[in-house]
TORKE-860069 format. One record per residue (C-alpha): x, y, z; residue in three letters. Coordinates in pm, whole numbers, plus 32768, in hexadecimal, padded with zeros to 4 digits. Each point is the difference from the previous one (the first is absolute). Example, Ala and Ser with C-alpha at 12.3 -4.5 7.8 and 13.67 -1.06 7.14 Angstrom:
BEGIN
84CE7E3E830CALA/808981587FBESER/
END
This chain:
BEGIN
5C0356881C8AMET/7E9E7FD78080ASP/7FED8103811BTHR/7F047F1F80B9ALA/81317F108030ASP/80D6811D80A8THR/7FE47FC38182VAL/807E811C80E8VAL/801B80158174GLY/7F75813980A7ILE/80308093815EASP/7ED880E38012LEU/807C80C9813AGLY/7F6B810C80DCTHR/811980EE7FC9THR/80BC7F747EBFASN/7FB87EF07F0CSER/80E37F307F1ELEU/7FE37F067EE2ILE/80E47EEC7F93GLY/801D7EC57F46THR/81007EF17F9FVAL/80B580217EB5ILE/80DB7EE07F89SER/80157F848165GLY/805D815B809DLYS/7F3080D180DFLEU/7FC5815A7F64VAL/7F42813080BCLEU/7F8C80EE7EE9PHE/806981738024ARG/7F7A814A7F87ASP/80A980EE7F0ESER/80C080808115SER/808A7EAF8052ASN/7F407FEF8157VAL/7F547EA1806CGLU/7F078096810DLEU/7EBE80A07F75LEU/7F6180CA8120PRO/7E9C7F84802DSER/7F7281617FC6VAL/7EF780717F15VAL/7F9D81537FA5GLY/7F7780DA7ED0MET/809C81107F42ASP/7F50814C7F9APRO/7FAB7F737EBAALA/7F3F7EDB80AEGLY/81127EF87FA9ALA/80477EF38108ILE/815E801080A1LEU/809F7ED380A6VAL/81407FE180D8GLY/80FE811C8030ARG/7F4781037F2FTHR/7EBE7FC480D1ALA/80C87FF98140ARG/809B815C7FA7ASN/7E9F80997FDAARG/7F917FA3814FARG/804B8162807FTRP/7F3B80947EE6ILE/7ED37F208024ASP/80187F348144PRO/7E8A7FB88014ALA/80017F847E90GLY/81377F258025THR/7FC97E9C805FALA/80F97F6080DBTHR/800E7EBD80E3SER/7EE97F6F7F33VAL/80577EA0806ALYS/7F768051815DARG/7E9E802C7F6ALEU/7FFF7EC67F27MET/7EC77F448042GLY/7F4C8130808ASER/7EEE80D87F58GLU/80B981458043THR/800780D67EC8PRO/814D80967FACILE/802581607F57ARG/80F0801A7EE6VAL/7FF4815E7F75GLY/7E9F804C7FA8ASN/7F8F7E8C7FFDARG/7F9C7F0B8108GLU/808A7E937FD7LEU/7FF67EC380B4THR/813A7F6480B3PRO/80107F007EEBPRO/7FF080F67EF4GLN/811680D28096VAL/80DD7EC8803FSER/7FB37FA17E91ALA/809781537F98LEU/81357FA780B7ILE/80107EA47F72LEU/7FD3809F7E9BGLY/812A80D6803BALA/80D47EDB805ELEU/7F7B7F357ED6LEU/807481317F1AASP/81657FD68091ARG/80007E967FAAALA/7F7A80497E9DGLU/8105810D7FC9GLN/811E7F188076ALA/7F8A7EC77F41SER/7F2C806F7EE6GLY/7EDF7F358080HIS/7EE5805780F4ARG/7FEB7EE98111PRO/7EAE7F59800FGLY/80257F208133ARG/80848053815AALA/80597F858160VAL/7F98811780F7ILE/80627FFC8169THR/7F1B805D8115VAL/803380248184PRO/7FEF7EA980A3ALA/7EE3808780DCTYR/7F2B808C7EEEPHE/7EA17F67800BASP/7F127F7F7EF3ASP/7F7F81687FB3ARG/816080977FDDGLN/807F7EF17F26ARG/7ED8800A7F28GLU/802681737FC8ALA/81827FC07FA5THR/7F857F027F00ARG/7F1080FA7F78LEU/80FB80FE7FE5ALA/80E17F197F2AGLY/7EDF7FAB7F20GLU/7FB381747FD0LEU/815B802F7F9DALA/7FDE7EF37EFCGLY/80AC7EE980A5LEU/7FA27E998043LYS/80647FD88170VAL/80A87EAC8010GLU/802D800A8177ARG/7FF480E08125LEU/812A7FC180E6VAL/803A805E8172ASN/81168108800FGLU/80E97F688109PRO/7FE67EB47F43THR/806D80A77EBFALA/812380B080C3ALA/80817EAF807BALA/80117F787EA4MET/812480E67F9ECYS/80CE7FA88132TYR/80E57EC87FE1GLN/80087F758168THR/80E37ECA7FC1GLY/7FC97F018106GLY/7F2B80F480E2GLU/7EAE7F6B800BALA/7F2980E180D1LEU/7FF381737F84VAL/7F3A811F8092LEU/7FAD81207F1AVAL/7FAF81418099TYR/7F6280E97EFFASP/7FCF81578084PHE/7F8180DD7ED7GLY/7F7181537FC0GLY/7E997FA1805DGLY/7FF27E9C806ETHR/80C07F0C80DDPHE/802F7E817FDCASP/80BF7EF08098VAL/801D7EA77F84SER/80C77EC0806DILE/80727F2B7EDELEU/80AB7EAF7FDFGLU/80DD7FBE7EDEARG/80487E8A7F9EASP/80837F697EBCGLU/7F6980F17F0BGLY/7ECC804D80C9PHE/7FB0812980C7LEU/7EE37FC580FEGLU/7F5D812A80BFVAL/7FC47F7B816DLYS/7F3E81308087ALA/7FAB81757FB0SER/7F8A812880BBHIS/7FDF81717FC2GLY/7F58814E800BASP/7F7B809F7EBDTHR/80018152809DHIS/815F80158090LEU/813B80917F41GLY/80C081317FBAGLY/7ECF80D07FB8ASP/7FB07FE0817EASP/815A8070806AILE/7FF0811E7F11ASP/7EB98070808ELEU/807F7FE08161ALA/813480D77FACLEU/7F3080F77F4DPHE/7F2F8024813FGLU/813E802780D1LEU/808C810E7F17VAL/7EA080B37FE1LEU/7FDA7FFD816DGLY/813380E28022ARG/7F9181117F12THR/7F3080AF810BGLY/7F1E81007F8CASP/804A7FAF7E95ALA/7F667E9C8033ARG/7EA280627F7BSER/807880BA7ED7ARG/80D17ED87F7EILE/7ED77F148058GLU/7F0680D67F28ARG/80F680027ED5ASP/80007EB67F41PRO/813B80607F44SER/80B280568143ALA/7F977EAF8093ARG/807D7F3F7ECAALA/815580C8800FARG/801F7FB38177LEU/7FB07E947FCDMET/80F97FE87EE9ASP/810780AF80E2ALA/7FDC7F0C8131VAL/80067ED87F11GLU/814680767F73ARG/807D80438167ALA/7FA37EA38075LYS/80D07F737ED6ILE/812B80E7804FALA/7FFB7F95816BLEU/804B7E9C7FA0SER/816380817FCBTHR/801D813E80C7ARG/7FCF8059816AASP/7F44812C7FBFGLU/7F5780C27EE0VAL/7F9F816A7FD3GLN/7E98803E7F72LEU/7FF681387F45SER/7ED1806C7F2EGLU/7FEF81717FC2PRO/7E9E80887FB8PHE/7F6D7EB7804DLEU/7EA980C08024ALA/7FB2815D7F8EGLY/80F180E87F50SER/80C8814E803CGLY/801480898159ASP/7ECF7F258075ASP/80A37EB97F8BGLY/80337EC580E9VAL/81657F9F7FF7HIS/80527E97809CLEU/81567FD180A1GLU/80287ED380DDGLN/80FD7F0C8068LEU/7FAF7E8B800DLEU/80D97EF9809FTHR/80257E8F7FCFARG/7F917FD3816BGLU/7EBD80B17FC7GLU/7FB87F2B7EC6LEU/803D7EBE80CCGLU/7F068074810BGLN/7F01803D7EECVAL/80467EA37F5AVAL/7FFF7F348143GLU/7E817FB78016PRO/7FF27F9E7E9DPHE/81237F1D802CVAL/7F5F7F64812FLYS/7ED77FAD7F2DARG/80D97F417F04THR/809A7F458122LEU/7EB87F8D806BASP/7FBE7F7C7EA7CYS/813A7F4E8004ILE/7FB47F51814AASP/7EA37F927F79ALA/809B7F727EC2THR/80FA7F3C80DFLEU/7ED77F8B80D1ARG/7F427F8B7ECBASP/81367F507F78ALA/80457F62814CARG/815F80798002LEU/80EB80AB80E3ALA/80CA81157F8EALA/81417F418022SER/7F8E7F097F01ALA/8017810A7EEALEU/81317FD47F22ASP/7FE0815D7F6FARG/7F428148802BVAL/7FCD80C87EB3ILE/7F8881658005LEU/7F7180AA7ECEVAL/7F1A81297FC6GLY/807081648010GLY/7FAF803E8168SER/80F37EF68051SER/811880E97FA3ARG/7FD180C2814DILE/81227F8C80D5PRO/7F237FE88130PHE/7F197F007F56VAL/81197F017FC0SER/8088802B8161ARG/7EBC7FCB80A9ARG/7FAD7ECD7F25VAL/81517F67803EGLY/7FF1803B8165ALA/7EA87F718023HIS/804A7EC37F59LEU/81567FF18079GLU/806D7F9F7E97ARG/80DA80C97F0APRO/7F3480A67EE8VAL/804B80127E90LEU/7FCA81427F3DMET/80A2802C7EB4ASP/7FE380EC7EDFASP/7EC37F417F7BASN/7F3780978128VAL/7F1A80BA7F08ASP/80247F0A7EDFARG/7FE07EA280A2ALA/7E8B7FE87FDBVAL/800D80697E98ALA/81267F177FB2LEU/7F357EEB80A6GLY/7ED180497F2AALA/80E380037EC5ALA/80867EA38061MET/7E937F7E802BLEU/7F9C80AF7EA7ALA/812C7F387F67GLY/7F7B7EC28088ARG/7E9E804B7F89ALA/808F80327E9CALA/80AC7E99801FGLY/8164806C8072GLN/80A97F318113GLN/8076813580CAVAL/7F537FE0814BALA/7FBB7F0C811BASP/7E9E7F5C7FF8VAL/7F3880E880EDLEU/7F127F648104VAL/7F308125808EASP/7EEF80108107ILE/7EBE80C3803DTHR/802A811380F8SER/7E8E80068085HIS/7F147EF48066THR/7EE07FAB7F18LEU/7EB77F9B80ADALA/7E957FD27FD6CYS/7EE3806B80D7GLY/7F587EEC80CEALA/7F1B7FE7812FILE/80B27FCF8142GLY/7F987F178123GLU/7F35811E809BASP/7F2480177ECBGLY/7FD681077F06PRO/80428168804BGLY/7F1E81207FA6THR/80AC80357EADASP/81047F7B7F18ALA/811E80BF80B4ASP/7FC87F3A812EGLU/803A7EAC7F55LEU/81507F5B8071ILE/810D80217EFDALA/805A7E827FCDSER/81607FEC7F6APRO/802B7F357EC3VAL/8157806D7F8DILE/80D380808130PRO/80F881137FCCARG/81647F937FA6ASN/7F7B7ED57F3ATHR/80DD7FB37EC9VAL/7F53806A7EAFVAL/7F707F8D7F15PRO/7F187F4180EDVAL/7EA57F708011GLU/7F597FB28149ARG/7E957F8D8051SER/7F1180208129ARG/7EAA7F67802DTHR/7EDF80CF807DLEU/7E9F7F8D803DPHE/7EA080967FC4THR/7F3880728122MET/7EAA7FA07FA7MET/7F317EF47F50GLU/7FB1806A7E96ASP/80DC813A801EGLN/7FC580D87ED1ALA/816780537FB8GLY/8151803E80A5VAL/80DE81428013GLU/81687FD28063ILE/80BE81428059PRO/816F7FFD7FA5VAL/80EB80D880B8VAL/817D804C802AGLN/80B38047814EGLY/804D7F818154GLU/7EB3806F80AEGLY/7F2F7F1080C3GLU/7EAD80737F58THR/7FA880557E99VAL/7FDE81778062GLY/816480068086ASP/80937FB37EB7ASN/801B80827E90THR/7EB57FA87F4ATRP/80457F527EB3LEU/7E937F9F7FA3GLY/7F077EEC7FF4LEU/7FE87EB77F53VAL/7E867F947FDDARG/7F547EB47F9DILE/7E87802D7FC3GLU/7EFD7F897FEAPRO/804B7EC080A5LEU/7F1F7EBF7FC5PRO/7F547F84813CPRO/81097F5F80F9SER/801B7FB48164PRO/809B80E580FCALA/81787FE18027LEU/80407FB07EA4SER/816780127FB2PRO/8088812C7F2CVAL/817A7FD67F99GLU/80B381447FD6VAL/81447FF57F40THR/80F6812F7FF3PHE/811F80157EF6ARG/80F88108801CLEU/80F7802E7ED3ASP/816780867FEBLEU/7F8681667FDDSER/7F0A7FF38125GLY/7EC67FE57F2CVAL/7F077F3680CALEU/7EE87F137F60THR/7EF17F7280EAVAL/7F237EE27FAAARG/7ED67F9E80D0ALA/7F5A7EA37FBCLYS/7EAC7F8C809DHIS/80677E96801FVAL/7EA77F527FFEPRO/7F8C80B07EBESER/814A803D7F51GLY/7F9E81707FD1MET/813D80E48012ASP/8067816E7FC9ALA/815E808B7FB2LYS/8081815C8036VAL/814B80A67FB4THR/8033811680EBPHE/806A81567FA1SER/7FC980F08125ASN/8092812C7F5FSER/7F0381178008PRO/807780377E86TYR/7FAB7EAD7F86HIS/7FB280547E9CLEU/7F557F367ED7THR/80E47FC17EE3ALA/7F60810B7F30GLN/801681098127ARG/81687FAE8028ARG/8063801D7E9AASP/7F48815D7FF3ALA/80B3807F8138GLN/814C7F737F5BARG/7FC980DD7EC2LYS/7F90813280DCGLU/815C7FF280B3LEU/80C57FD37EC0GLU/7F4781307F7CALA/805880BA8132LEU/81707FA17FE6ARG/801280747E8ETHR/7F24813D8025VAL/803080FE7EE0ALA/80E281268062GLY/80C67F318107ALA/814880BA7FB0PRO/8016814580D4ALA/7FF681327F2CASN/816980888002SER/7F8C81717FEAILE/7EEA7FE8810BSER/800A81118110PRO/80987F9A814EVAL/7EDF7FDE8102SER/803180668172ASP/7FF27E91806ASER/810B7FB87F02GLU/80D98127806FARG/7FE77F95816CLYS/80607EA47FB4LEU/812580747F32ALA/807D80EC810BGLY/7FEA7EFF8115ALA/80B77F037F30LEU/810C80FE7F9DILE/803C8054816FALA/80197E92805DARG/81067FBA7EEBALA/80C98125807BGLU/7FF97F848162ARG/805B7EAD7F8FGLN/812B80847F3DLEU/807F80D68107SER/7FDB7EE68104GLY/80AE7EFE7F2BSER/817A80677FBCPRO/805E7E9F7FAFGLU/7F1F80087EBBLEU/80C37FBE7EB0SER/8025812D7F1CPRO/7F287F3F7F02GLU/7EDC7FC1810AALA/802981778062ARG/7FFD807C7E9FGLU/7EB27F297FB0SER/7F4280918122VAL/807881617FBFGLN/7FAA7FEA7E8FGLY/7E937F7E804DALA/7FE8811A8112VAL/806581097EFCGLY/7F0E7F7D7EF9GLU/7EDF800580EALEU/804A8152809DALA/801A808B7E97GLN/7EAD7F767FA3CYS/7F5080908135VAL/80AB814F7FD4ALA/7F8A80137E94GLY/7EA27FAB806BGLY/7FBA7EF17EF3THR/80827EB37FA6GLY/7FE07E8F8057ASP/803280098171VAL/7F8A7EA68043ASN/810E7F607F2BALA/811180EE80A8LEU/7F817FA38152VAL/80147E8E7FA3ASP/8166802C7F86ALA/806480AF8146LEU/7F537EFA80D6SER/80B37EF07F4DASP/814F809C801EALA/7FB3802A8180LEU/7FA37E988020LEU/814C7F917F60ASP/80B180BB8124LEU/7F347F3B810AALA/
END
């Protein structure tokens, strides 16, 4: 099989990522060696300098929180450097490492490494963020067939029967999106989308963290100064948030959170579901505002909706579904696919890209207006930012699309024209996201008010091409915009891909089984053992097999720490996995 013909669907998430495809007409999500579908979107580095991705990286957050990359998706499209171990990488490079780990799964399961992918992105991602995602795919060695909006992908995997209008509410780990879609005779058309690329479970975790930290009194400053303590506390409140979805209260217990011995800080706090709901309320209110904006854009009343579908990990909080249902006065659907729906939809679209008839024909839209700069009725401003933003492709326009607008030169024998291209809903160029310029120069002599025809073409993945033509002379210019700060030449992209591959396969990657146990590893092991013992004592309903698995992992880790040498990282991973199985 030619690996370039293998198409996979990828949900590149803030908290977790998944990969799937269609095999013989059946949807398949690839699993790791422990039979787990979700890959934590976490990247770190072990002491030998090898890259760690997923659960192993997540388990090392307490040892090296500053050198462990989490929630990378929120930084896509920015120029923020990310530290991974002793290296500084760009957001697309870190995302490429996550994609590489997903491709490893597919290769191990099928014997072939995929060469093509459909990758999902938040519906409200702008041009910079989409281009950064596309670059991440290319750095991972993929041809990115298409970028698909996440709520649209989620809707693909739900069979709605005769229900035509569906609202998808996607409340994930780092981003929020809402889309209204219409299904009709094999077509799924997006009517309107809205969202917030900095709204998700991360914000809830941080607010809950601040609530708990605020109750620690004099110990607060010690916890804040200790990166490992902050990482442990963040992990604890995240677990408490999840537990409060099924319980009325949770006891937070973190011995020796900061310091050690008689001077150690021990955290003991009770958190209730009511307190969680008070923390969650303002964030849910922001999602409801997005819902209202989407309904206005679609020119629909909530009563016109046939179904409301909730996806994304943050939707699991019972308060969220209650508030959404009450706000829309509609029943909401949330099933076992809440974490998998986006990936399943992406896999369906990957199957269609490979020629299999497994999905509806998707009719998507652009979530942001695309405009060119022009002089308003009051004449030019002092600089380009004060030009009016003249819309060419309004938001919520079906893609692919091509639209034109005619501008005019200002002066006789004007030497050239420069046309700013921007993205957003602001009234002036400066109020929007700058994409770049299209220039035609030098122009031949021509009268004032000579027409210049500007044509915007937007493809299915949101790639914009702008062509400007000076009508009297026929002179024109065409630019395909890539507004990512990491836009690379083909040579530089290939070089970065090879660098990342070398980083993934650095010599000495396996941990030394007889290396001394460091203080940080000892602290991590002790905290994890204490957590396991609390979990065992507080869960009398556990099966004998599950209890034996955790107790065995605890014993092996404790023996390694007591002996002072051994592969602590592998044993920490084993115990962490055993505890995850109890969740």
